[in-house]
N, C-alpha and C positions, 0 to 999 in steps of 0.2 A: 532650591538649590538645583544646580546643573553640574553633577558631580564630573562626567566626562569632560567639560570644559576645562572644570577646577583642575583635574587630574593632569592634562594635556600642559596646563600653564606651570604647574608646579614641578612635572617630570622635566620638562626641557630647561629650568632654572636649577635642580637639583643636578641633573647630567652635566651642565656646563659648569658648575661648581666643582663636582668631584672629579672630572676630566682635567681641567686647568689646575684645581688642586694639586694632581698628581704632579703633572707636567710642571708647575714650580718647583716641586720638592725634588726635580731633578738637578736643581742648582745647588742643592746642599752639598757642600764638601768642594766645590768648583767654581762658585762666583768669584767676578774678578776682584773684588773686595770683600774682606770679612763680614763688613757690615752689610754687605748686598747677599753675600751668602746667607747670613741670618735673616734678613729681612724676606728674602723669597723663602726661605723655609717656613717662616710665621706666618706670611701670607698663604702658604700652601696649607699649613694647617687649620687655619682661619675657614679658608673655602670648603674643605672636607668636613668641619664641624657643622657649617652652614647647610651644605648638603645634607648630612644625617639628619639634622632639624627637619627638612623639607621632606625627607624620604620619610620619618615618623609622621610626617602630617600624611602623606600619602598611604600609611599604613592604617591610620584612624579612618581613612576614606575606602578602606577595603583591599589596598593593594597588599602584598607580601611584605614581610618584617624588611626594615632596611638593608642588613646584611645580604639579604639573600637578592632584593632589587640590585644592590650595589654591585655585587660580585657574581651573580650567575647568568646576566645577559650577553649577547653576543652583539655585535655592531651594530647590526640593522635594527637592534630595539632599543637602541640609545636615540634620546632628541637633544643632543647637544648640537649647537653649531661647528663647523669645520674649524672654525678659528682657534678653538681650543684645544684640538686634538693635534695641530699641527707641532712636529719636533720643537725643541726648544731652541736649536739654532744657534747662533752666536748671541751675546749680551745686546745687541742693538734688536735684533728681532724680537727677543722675550720682553725688553723694555717697551717696545712699540706696542706688542699685544698686550701687556700690562696695561697699559695707557689707554687704549682703546675700549679694551673690555671692562675696565674696570670704572671706568667712566660711565658705561651704560649700565653696568650692575649698579652702581650706586644711584642713579637716578631711578632704576627700576626699583629699588627697596623702597626710596624716597616716596615714590608713587604707591607703592603698596602699603605704607601706613595708613594710608585712608581706605585700606579694601573693606569691600562689606565682609568678606569671610573671616571673620575675627580671628583664627589662629594665624593666618597669614600675615594680618596687620600686626600681630603681637611679635612675630619674630621678627618683622621688618624693624620694628623700633628697637628689638634687643640689639641688633646687628649694626647699628647705626655707628656705634663707636669705632669698631674696628673696620669697617667699610670707609668710615672719613679717613684713617690712617691710611689705607691702601691707597686711596685717589690722590691724597698729599705727596706720597711717595713717590707715584707715577708721575705726577704733575711736576716736582721738584727736578728730576733727574730729566726729563723731556725738555723742561725750560733751560736747564743748565747745558745739557751735551747739545740741544739744537741750537745754541747761541753759543757754542765756544769754538773749537777749531775746525777747519777746513775738512778734516778727517771725520771727525764726529758727527756734523752735520750731514755730510756726504753720505755716511752708513746709515744715521737714522732715517733720512729721506728715502734711500733704498728698500729699507724695511717698510716704511711706510707705505710706499708705493705697492710693495707686495700685499702688505696685510690688509690695507684698505678692503679690496673686494671681498676678502673673508668676512671682515668687521661688519658689512652690509648684511652678513647671512644672519648676524645676531638678531635683526627685524624681520625674520621671515614670519608672515603671517600664519596664526592658528587656523586651523579647519574650525574650530570655535570662535574666531575673534569676534562675531557679532555678540555670541551670548556672553563671552567674557567680559565685554564692556557694557552690555545690557543689564548684567547682574551686578556691576559695579565691583567685580573681583580685581579688575583692572584697567588701567585707561586705554590700554592696546599699545600694540608695536608702532605703529604710524606715530604716535604722540611721542612716544619715548624716542624714536629715532629723532625727530623734529629737536626735543630738548639736547639729546646727545650731539647732533650738529652743531648747534648754537654753542655748547661747552666746549667742545674739541676745537672747535674754531678759536674760541677766545684764548684757548691756552696757546694755541699754535701762533697765534698773531704776536706773542711774547717771543717768538723764536724766528730763525730763519728757514723754517721747514714749510712745505707748500702742501696744503691738503690737496690731493689728486681730485679733480673734476668728477664730481659723482653722476654729472649728464652723459659722460663717455664710458662710464666704469659698469661692467656687467657683474653684478652682485653674486657671491658663490652660495646657493642654496642647497637645500636637500637635507641637511643636518636634522633639521627639527621633523623629518618625516624617515628617518634612517638610513639616508644616502650618506657614506662618509669617505673620507680619504683611505687609502691603503696605510697610513698609520695608526687608525683607532684601534684594530683589533691585536695586534703585536702590544700595543700599550695595555689593552685590557688583558690580554695573556699574562703579562708581566705584572699587572696590579692584582691578579687572583691567582697567583702562583702558589703562595702558601696555603689559601683556600681550598686549591684545587687538590692538594696533597691529603687534606684530610676534610672533607666538605661538612662533615656532622660535628667537628669538634666544637666545643664550648670553650670561648675565649673569655 
């Protein structure tokens, strides 16, 4: 077993889910429709739960307990891609981010069902149902609004143009990429990206939205190695506010 390679893979997944879970929770009470308020809140809860399971696996590999890992690190210690830490903005941006990230996330979990590291394969199989709902929700709204009115199409297109370079950062290569693939932990970021491009193109082909040309886009990288936007640390400060008041409390 290659523990450092395995930890790097799990950390970036867990951090993505924790941070985006927190961002999605910010729609609670302000969603454009009651159903969307509930949907984003539910998906936020799912993502935090998935992150907790991954932090528990990290704990079994010798890392600190999940609450310590989740609530005591500063921004440079997080491995999440920059896409997930961006503010929720208007609903068009959150919806596009939801579509781009959750499509990749579902494909990642699907690939992990055959991971040689059994704890990862087990949680990947465990989460299939709720992840399927996330993807269905995103696809439904993207296809409807991406073919609806001139305003909805225009707003989604602008959001897609903005989010796409950040979404390419999801697939930032690991320093342990060769080991991760060779050990059979995961098929690799390049393979995941290929599957993702095929999937999002097939969905966008059902709409009037145009995927930006990857050949002329500069991916926003760095999140996997602790380089983040100015938005992450304030989010962490808010997320850990209660824990910071009483660090040693037992909940």
